[in-house]
N, C-alpha and C positions, 0 to 999 in steps of 0.2 A: 163867133157861137158862147155860151153861156158851160162855163163848165157845170156836171153836176154834182151835188150835194151827198156825201159817204151816208148811205142808209147806219142805223143803228147797229144791228148784225154785222155790217162794214168793220164800222169804230172798235165792237165790241172784241171782235177776233182779231183781229188786229193788237189790240191791245194785250190780249190773253196771251197771243203769241210773243210780243216781246216780254212782256214780265214773264212766261217761262222760259225764253233765251235766258235770260238772268239768271233767274234761279239756275236754270242749270247749269251755266257758267259760275258760277260764281258759289254757289252753293252745291250744287252738286244734286239738286232733287228736283222734281217736275212739280208742273203746275198742277195736277191732280191732286198730290203728294201734301203740294202748301195748304190749299185750299181745307183738303181734309182737316189737316191738324189747327186750323184757321179754324172753323166749325166747331171741330172738339174741343177748342179753347173755348169758344164762345158759348157754347152748350155747357160745359164743364162750370163757366165764371156766372150763369144766369143760375144755373140748377146751387150752385154752391149760394148764391145769392136767397134766394128761396128761401133754402134749407136754414140757412143762419139767421132767418128772419123767423121764423117757425121757433127757432129757438129761443126768440126776443130778442135779437140784434137789435141795435137802436138803427130806423128806417134810414135815415139820411146817412150813416156812415155804410150802410150795404148797399144804398143803391150808387154813391163812391165808389166801393171797391165793385161791383158790378159793370159800370161803367169805364172805369179803367181796365178791366180783364178784356170787355167786350170790343172796346176801343184801341186797344193793343195791338191785335194783329191786321186793324187796317190802318194804325199809322206806321206801323212795320212792311206792308205791300207800298204803301205811299214812299217809304222811304226807299225799298228795294228800285220803283219804278222809276223815281227820279236818277238811281243811279249811286246813292249813298247806302248810306248803313253797313253794319261792319262785316 
């Protein structure tokens, strides 16, 4: 008998539960708070980049800054999930 492949919904629920457990154990924060901080950081990075370009900042430097600010929380989430991070 073939085993059933887990659905995307199941995989996401397992991932979120695992990340929530790591965040609570290591940093004392919930998954919802982490996702809120992550979203606000990314939104502020994008808005800051748009504002900087409206003031005449070089586009390449601005896009590089926006990439670092937007991708930073994603990298941090990856490190936390893999068991690393500070």
